[in-house]
N, C-alpha and C positions, 0 to 999 in steps of 0.2 A: 618110710619113704614119703616124701612130700611131693604131690602131684600138682604141676602147673599145667592147666589145659585151657585151649580155646578151640576154635573150629578144627584147626590142625596146625601144628603138631601138639603133642602132649610131651612134657618134659618131667622126668623123674629125678628129683634132687635128694641126695641122702640127708637124712635128719641127723644133726650132729650128736644126739644122744641115743635115739632108738635105733640107729644104723651103725653103732660103734664097731660091730663085728665086720663091717665093710670098709673101715677106715684104718689108716696106718700112720706111721711116723713121717711120711712123705708128702702128703697133701693136706691143704686147709680143711679142717673139720666141718666147715659150714659152706653151703652153696655148691658143693661138688655135684655136678650133673652126671647122673648115673646112666641115663638112657634117654634118647629122644625117639619118639615114635610118630610116624606120619600115617594119617587114617588110610591113605591109599597105597603107600609104599612099604609100610611096616616099620620094623625096628631099624634104625639108622646108624647105631653105634655098637661097637665091640671092644672087648679088651685087646690090649696090644699083643696078647699071646693067643688070640683066637686062631684055630679053633680049639687050642688047648683050654684047660680049665682057668677060671679067674683066680688071681692071686692078689693079696693085699699090696705088695710093693708096686706092681704094674698098674693097679686100679682098673677102671672101667669108665667109659664114656668121656667126659671132658672135665677132669678135675683140675683144680687150681693149686698151684704150688708157689710159695714164696721162698726163693733161695738166697742166700743159704741160712741155715739155722744159726742162731746166736749162741756163742759159747757162754756158759754160766759158770762152769767148773771145769778145771783141767787136772789131769793126773801129773805126777812129778815129771814125766817126759813130755809135758806140754800137749799131750792128745786130749781132746775133748772127752769128758766123762758125763757132763750134764749140759744139755743144750735146750734153748727155747725154740721150739718150731712155731714160727709166726702162724697164728690161726690154729694151732694144734694143741701146744702145751709143753710142759716139761717132759723131756725125752731123755731116757737113759741111752747115751750114745754107745756104750759098749754092747748092751743087750738089744739095741734098736727096738725099744718098747716105750710107749707113752706111759709115764708114771702118774702124771696128773693132767687132765684134759682142761682145755679152756672152757669157760662157761659162756654159752650163747643165749641171746634172747631172740626168739624167732617170732616173726608176725607174718601172717599171709593173707592175702586178699585175692580178688578174682584176677588170676593170671599173673600174680607176682609173689615174690617171697623176699622178706628183709631179714638179714642176720646181723645182729649188733653184738659185739663182743661185750660181755658184761663184766667179766673178770679174767685175769690171768691167774693161774695157780699161785697160791702164796708161796714165798720162798722159804723152804725148809732150811734151817740152820743147823749145822752139825760140826763135827770136828773137821777143820780145815776148810769150812765153806766160807766163802766171801760173800759180801753184799752184792746187789744188783750193781 
């Protein structure tokens, strides 16, 4: 977790590599605000399923999503089989899992974080695969 702090509040941002266990196919993997805490009021955000437990699909805090995913490959019935989740990576649309994550370069200073997309996963070519 990346912490951005000043006098108040403090913001916890998910690290796109270290916090992959908290990321899914739905939200951008860099810059996702997981929690905001105010020194006098305490924790300010909860997951949409509160008070039930956290789940990957619904997320927590203030994640960022870019919709919709871009179709890379389709099955014979024209349903997406492989999609590019912007800021996420290549996603197996049938299994709803990230197959290859985007690579991010993260820099952090006093009270700020910058995430720059270094690379999109390379396109795997196989039987029936088309180019980008």
